[in-house]
C-alpha positions as CSV (number, residue, x, y, z in Angstrom):
1,M,-32.2,-15.4,104.3
2,P,-30.2,-17.0,101.6
3,A,-31.9,-19.0,98.8
4,A,-31.8,-22.8,99.1
5,A,-28.8,-24.2,97.4
6,P,-29.5,-26.0,94.1
7,Q,-28.5,-29.6,93.7
8,I,-25.1,-29.6,92.0
9,T,-22.6,-32.3,90.8
10,P,-19.3,-32.9,92.6
11,Q,-17.5,-31.3,89.6
12,S,-19.6,-28.2,89.9
13,A,-19.0,-28.0,93.6
14,E,-15.2,-28.4,93.0
15,A,-15.3,-25.6,90.4
16,L,-17.3,-23.3,92.7
17,S,-14.8,-24.0,95.6
18,A,-11.9,-23.2,93.3
19,L,-13.5,-20.0,92.1
20,G,-14.2,-19.0,95.7
21,G,-10.7,-19.8,96.8
22,A,-9.3,-17.7,93.9
23,V,-11.5,-14.8,95.0
24,R,-10.3,-15.0,98.6
25,Q,-6.7,-15.4,97.6
26,R,-6.9,-12.3,95.3
27,R,-8.7,-10.2,98.0
28,K,-6.0,-11.1,100.5
29,A,-3.2,-10.5,98.1
30,L,-4.5,-7.0,97.4
31,G,-4.8,-6.4,101.2
32,I,-8.5,-5.6,100.9
33,S,-10.8,-6.4,103.9
34,A,-13.9,-8.5,103.4
35,V,-16.0,-5.5,104.5
36,A,-14.4,-3.2,101.9
37,A,-14.6,-5.7,99.1
38,A,-18.3,-6.4,99.9
39,E,-19.1,-2.7,100.0
40,A,-17.3,-2.0,96.7
41,A,-19.2,-4.8,95.1
42,G,-22.5,-3.7,96.5
43,I,-23.2,-6.9,98.5
44,S,-23.2,-7.9,102.1
45,R,-20.1,-9.3,103.9
46,P,-21.9,-12.6,104.5
47,T,-22.6,-12.9,100.8
48,L,-18.9,-12.3,100.0
49,H,-18.1,-15.0,102.6
50,R,-20.5,-17.4,100.8
51,I,-18.8,-16.6,97.5
52,E,-15.4,-17.3,98.9
53,K,-16.7,-20.6,100.3
54,G,-18.0,-21.6,96.9
55,E,-21.7,-21.9,98.0
56,P,-23.9,-22.6,95.0
57,A,-26.9,-20.4,96.0
58,V,-25.1,-17.1,95.5
59,T,-26.2,-15.3,92.4
60,M,-24.0,-15.1,89.4
61,G,-24.5,-11.3,89.4
62,A,-23.1,-11.0,93.0
63,T,-20.1,-13.2,92.0
64,M,-19.4,-11.2,88.9
65,Q,-19.5,-7.9,90.9
66,V,-16.8,-9.3,93.3
67,L,-14.7,-10.5,90.3
68,V,-14.8,-7.0,88.7
69,V,-14.0,-5.3,92.0
70,L,-11.0,-7.5,92.5
71,G,-9.8,-7.2,88.9
72,L,-10.4,-10.8,88.1
73,A,-11.8,-12.2,84.8
74,L,-14.0,-15.2,84.3
75,V,-12.9,-17.2,81.3
76,V,-15.3,-19.8,79.9
77,E,-13.9,-22.5,77.6
78,P,-15.1,-25.9,76.6
79,E,-13.6,-28.7,78.7
80,D,-12.8,-30.8,75.7
81,E,-10.6,-28.3,74.0
82,P,-7.0,-29.5,74.2
83,G,-4.4,-27.0,75.5
84,T,-6.9,-24.9,77.5
85,A,-6.9,-24.3,81.2
86,A,-10.1,-26.3,81.4
87,T,-8.4,-29.4,80.3
88,A,-6.4,-30.0,83.3
89,P,-5.6,-33.7,83.4
90,R,-8.0,-35.7,85.4
91,P,-8.4,-39.4,86.0
92,G,-10.3,-41.1,83.2
93,W,-10.1,-38.0,80.9
94,L,-10.2,-38.9,77.3
95,P,-11.3,-36.6,74.4
96,A,-14.0,-37.8,72.1
97,R,-11.9,-36.5,69.1
98,V,-8.2,-35.4,69.0
99,R,-7.6,-32.3,66.9
100,I,-4.3,-32.8,65.0
101,A,-3.6,-29.0,64.9
102,D,-3.6,-28.8,68.7
103,Y,-0.6,-31.0,69.3
104,P,2.7,-30.1,67.6
105,W,4.2,-33.6,67.5
106,L,1.0,-35.2,66.4
107,R,0.8,-32.7,63.6
108,Q,4.3,-33.7,62.5
109,L,3.7,-37.5,62.9
110,A,0.3,-37.4,61.1
111,W,1.6,-35.8,57.9
112,Q,0.2,-38.7,55.9
113,V,-3.4,-38.2,57.1
114,Q,-5.2,-36.6,54.3
115,G,-8.2,-34.2,54.9
116,A,-8.8,-35.3,58.5
117,Q,-8.7,-32.5,61.0
118,E,-9.5,-34.8,63.9
119,L,-8.7,-38.4,64.9
120,T,-10.3,-40.8,67.2
121,P,-8.3,-41.4,70.4
122,R,-7.3,-44.9,69.2
123,E,-6.1,-43.5,65.9
124,A,-4.0,-40.8,67.7
125,L,-2.5,-43.3,70.1
126,G,-1.6,-45.6,67.1
127,I,0.2,-42.7,65.3
128,Y,2.1,-41.9,68.5
129,E,3.1,-45.5,69.1
130,R,4.1,-46.3,65.5
131,N,6.2,-43.1,65.2
132,W,7.5,-42.7,68.8
133,R,11.1,-43.1,67.7
134,H,10.8,-39.7,65.9
135,V,9.5,-37.8,69.0
136,D,11.7,-35.8,71.2
137,A,10.0,-36.5,74.5
138,Q,11.7,-33.6,76.2
139,A,10.1,-31.2,73.7
140,L,6.5,-32.3,74.3
141,T,4.2,-29.6,75.5
142,T,2.4,-30.3,78.8
143,A,-0.9,-30.6,77.0
144,E,0.5,-33.1,74.5
145,Q,2.1,-35.2,77.3
146,D,-1.2,-35.1,79.2
147,L,-3.0,-36.3,76.0
148,I,-0.5,-39.2,75.5
149,D,-0.8,-40.2,79.2
150,A,-4.6,-40.1,79.0
151,L,-4.6,-42.2,75.8
152,R,-2.3,-44.8,77.3
153,L,-4.3,-45.0,80.5
154,A,-7.6,-45.4,78.7
155,L,-6.6,-47.5,75.7
156,G,-3.2,-49.1,76.6
157,D,-0.6,-49.9,74.1
158,A,-1.8,-50.7,70.6
159,P,-1.1,-54.3,69.6
160,G,2.4,-54.6,68.4
161,G,3.1,-50.9,69.0
162,A,6.1,-49.4,70.7
163,A,5.7,-48.3,74.3
164,V,5.1,-44.5,74.6
165,V,6.7,-43.1,77.7
């Protein structure tokens, strides 16, 4: 009988569901039956089914066995690192600090900032708004556009600043 599922947050449930969906999608893309994948991973078919459903009570070891069998890699990155897969835009997302080096246009616009490697979100928004006329909006990376959108959503336009689009 499966272990009782631990209490998890909605974000954790969403992540497990996404992981399970990726496992199922990969298995189907490879044309591997659930029975064959489970046997190759050394687990039961119901356990594989629970992994694919994103159930939280499945052990990490069983999940990793399935990932290895299907040729998948689990990448763990901090959520607050700009430009990583973990920073997919989400409502209300706002970094605590903005690393200048992670955003090409911010790096160009913040040339006068001496010694600082990071800015507060308000400082970053101010730099974008004061210097927006110098930015080629079509050349913004997705991560940088997501940052600008998040800053504007959370902080709005700086007083007297130009609108950032």
